[in-house]
Steps between C-alpha positions, in 0.01 A plus 500: 500500500778739596699409192201572279440834671861604465503399136189704429630805683831470324335557166358838606811716447575322172149571373520861619836551329373340179193724507710812556736401220209441263348840581840666464546339158154616389568856612843496332321402179258791546796738549646367177171547313450847645831613353519291187150555364384823668797723420551826310864546398656848505815529281782718635781513246632148463339397830140489624280495807138392539162558658356165609278312746765262633557695821132466592540124528829539690309698763206257494738209556643665813152577632392139452817309591703735717821683422742215437286273281324796340827676432650188346191453283529852364877480459495168314198581282623844399858384446384227263288761321809720458703210366238413238393848385814688402573637848760235589761754608258629765431155647739521802365845594145376458555201728641718778236775481198269472624295795532822702148608398362171628692520826381855567135426418512184709665680792232770512202273435592204716763604753374851578126489425453127568201487266282203590137396477423652840553852367226713347473545125593867535818405688594243235439742212696778671805288574487329162528839332769617745709185449460514122592868495803436722645249255429721201638817658823310561502400132435856378825613663709184477432402140641812327789537747608137481428503126728798441800349679430157355483631142791743530752313714422133437372500142710790375206702367609864436420732790261721300300202378500338844373828647225526237400141566482569873278806451261332258513185710398702807191628317410151378560357848265757653223399257571134570488568874161671492339226289666228707367631832149521355501160326670309783276652768180427307606143417613421855184634662289308247694173533547510876149386607504217245843377611403526866197277446707246308780502761755603239578848627848531641662785686876502536509139383240360742132428467267740672307317769 
């Protein structure tokens, strides 16, 4: 009897990890789709930047799975999108920044606000928007700054072109940020009740009980 009980309990963490991995893979795929198929390229000399919906799913992943898993989902999905869409030189920068976005959103939503089913809808909506905005505000400043040094010092892009890319990239990033906060917040608040009922909602890597 004890052996059977132990064996059954032992499968719990494995199942939980498998479920988290499956959700992370799905959200990584959505990040990929958001960039690959919902993107408007902006040429800047021989380089380019883009307005896209990929960041919205990076934020959504962190809201659903927590900072680490959500950040990895966004980083992997968006990096693969870069590698397969002519943005391969930006892939290392993308991985770092999307991981940071996820970590920041997850920190605010799950470590600071501790959003859970016991909170009111107004509380959830407020902190969802705050967490989403926190990750995107970071990206508004970090993306052009990191992009400038990355392009100029690591890739050897001329300073004038790297500066132009940073300025146009900052404008595109601001547009991406605004749409991402809106889309991610709406999707999370819509999906949350459904996932709670099905027992699939996770915060910071654990099921909400």
